[in-house]
N, C-alpha and C positions, 0 to 999 in steps of 0.2 A: 536230494531231487528224486525219488524214487519211481520209476516208470514201471505203471500197470497195464496191465495187462488191457481196460478199457480206455485207458490213452493207445492204445496199441491198435486198438481197435479203430480210434476213433482219426488214426493218422491214419488208417489201414479206408478208412468209409470217404476221407476225404484227396484221397489217388482212385481210391471207385476200386476197390480191392477186398477181400472178402478172406477171414482167416479162424478156424474152431480155434478154439478155446486153447488149447495146448500150441498150434504154431500162434496166437497169439503171448502165448506166455514163452516159450522161445524165443520168438525179437524183444522181444520186456529184459529181456536179461542182454540179447549183446547190441540193443538202443543203451542201458543201461554200464557195458563195456563201453562200445564207444563214448560219454559221455565224463568215461574217471578218462582216458585218450587226451579227454580236450583238458582237461583240468590238472592231466600233468603239463600239456604244450604251455597253457598259462605263467606253468611256472618258471619255466623256464627265461630266462637275462637275454635276451636277442639283441641287447644294443649296441656287441659291434658287428655284429655284422651283414655284408654288402650287401645287398642282392643284385645278381647278375641280369640284364636284362638284353638275351642275344637284339641289335641292330638292324637286325637284317630281314626287310620284311621280304615275302614269296607273295608275287606274280603268276600265276598260266593264262594260258593266251583262250578266250572264249573262240572255242574249237563245234558247228555245228556240224552238228551229224542227223542222218535222216533212218528215222525207224524202221525198225524193217516185220514189225509183230503186225498186224492184220489187226484193225481194231479191234474189232472182233475178240480175238483173242485176249489186248489189253484189258477189258472192259470185262471180261467173265466172268471177277469174283467179285460187283461190284454187286450191290444191291439192292438200289435204288439209282435212278437218271435220273436229274431234270434235264433236259435236251439237249448242251451236247458236256453241261455240269454231272460231278459226281457228289451223290447227297449225301452226307453222312451228323451220322447222331449229334445233338446239341453233348455238349459235355461240364459248360458252366451250366452253375444253377442260379 
């Protein structure tokens, strides 16, 4: 299965990225290499490989800390505020 630059541009559109033709061509080659690596992994016999998972759960205490930054400084880069909420652009089409 060959990855074309049109495939790359489609994936980029889904990720809200833009690539020119040269970049798309380069990424197509990189994606092709990645898929070849998966084909190599699929050929490996891993029946005798044992998966080891640690039995340790790591928990931390939740410690409240007072924010030392003024509210104006905290929201200085926000484009749109609605009362006390930050309004962000819609990302799902």
